N, C-alpha and C positions, 0 to 999 in steps of 0.2 A: 360307568359313571366317571371313572378317573379320566377316560379319554375325553369326555364331554367337558370336564373341568379344565383340562389342559388346553383344549381348543378355545374355550371361552377366555382363558388367561392370555393366550397368544393373541387372540382377537382384540382384547382390551389393550394390550401393550402396543399392538400395531396401530390402533386408533389413536392412542395418546401420542405416539411418535409421529404419526402422519399429521396431527393437528398442531404440532409444535412448529412455530415460525422462527426462522433464524434470520438475523440481519448481519451484514458484513461491513467492515470498515477497513480501508487501506490507509496505512501510514507509510510515508516514503522518506528515507534518508538519502541525501545527495551529498557525497563527500568529494571535495576537490582533490584531484591529483595533479594540479598545476604547480610547477616549481616556484620557489621564492614566495610562497604564501599569497599569490595574487588571486587565487580562486575564491569561490564562496561555497560554504558548506552549511546545510540546513536540514532540519526535519520538517516535513510538510504534512499537514493533516487538514483535509477539507472540512468545513463546518456546514456546507450546503449539500443538498442531494440534487442529482441531475438524473433525468430519464434519458437513457441512451437512445431510445426510440425517436426522440425529437430530433436527433442529429444523424439518423441512419437513413440511407437511401438504398433502393434495390435496383441492381443493374441487370438488364436482360437485353437480348438482341432486338426483340420487337419493341420494347418500351424502355427507353433510357431515362426513366424518371429520377430526378434528383431531389433531395431534400433541400428546400430553399432557405434553411436557417443560415444565419451569418456566423462566421467563426467567433466573433466577439460574444455571441450569445452563449457559447459553450464555456467561456471562461468563468471560473469560480472566484468571486471577490471576497467571500468569507472563508478564511482559512487561518490556521495557526502556523506560525513560522518560528521554529526554535533554532537559534544559532548553534553551530558546531564549529570546531577548529579545523583548519586545513591540514592535510597529511604532511605537507611540506612547508618549510619556511626558508629563509636565506641560507641556513646551514644544512639543508637537505631534509631527509625524512625525520619527522618528530614523533617518536614513540610515545612521548608524554601526551601529545595531542590525540593520538589514537586512543590511549587509555582514558583521557578526558571525554572523548566522544562516546566511548563504550559506557562510561558512567551515566552520561546524559540519556543515551538511548535506553539503557537499563531502567532508568528512572521513568521514562515515558512508558515502557512496556509494563512496569510494575503498577503505574497509575492506571493504565487501561485495564489491567487485571483486577485491581481494586474496584473499578467501575463496572465489573461484571463481564468484561470482554475476555475471550480466550484466544491465545495466539494459535492460529490454525495453520498458517503457511508462512514461509519466508523464502523470498527469491531475490537474487542479486545478479548484477552484471557490471561490466566495466565498458565505458565508451572511450575509445582511443582510435586515432586514424592509423596507427601502426608504428612501424620502426621509425625512430627519430621524432615521433610526436611527443611534444612536451606538454600537451594539454589533454585533459580528459576528466571523467567523473566516475566515481564508484557509487552505484545506486543500489539501494536495498528496499524492497517492498515488504512490509510486515502486514499480513492479512489477518485481521481479528474477526471473531464471530461471537455472537451471544444470542440467547433466546429472547424474543420480544415479549 
């Protein structure tokens, strides 16, 4: 009897977990590492959804079928853009700007959590051409999830 009860309980939890739907949202921060404060730094969050399948093509040797959608159709026109400060100004690196950006990004994360989102993953990268390159960006993607 105990075994039957355990099997039923496991089955019930498996059913509940399998029926839970999760949605994801990506929020991206782009911080300029251009000297003299000439770059632009922002937090970007799309307000529209796109179906990647509409912009995907399959390449094979026999059939080189391409998706005929135009690049302009991919663009998202509904998005939030939050201003951030650049890492550099005329005097060099500005730690105060980094602290200010941290405060704004923290506010965004806290607001998302209050709206029921959970911070699931964070990934970041730096774009720079290499030695002697005075331009680039530091990009961070915050991936949130919540149950529908």
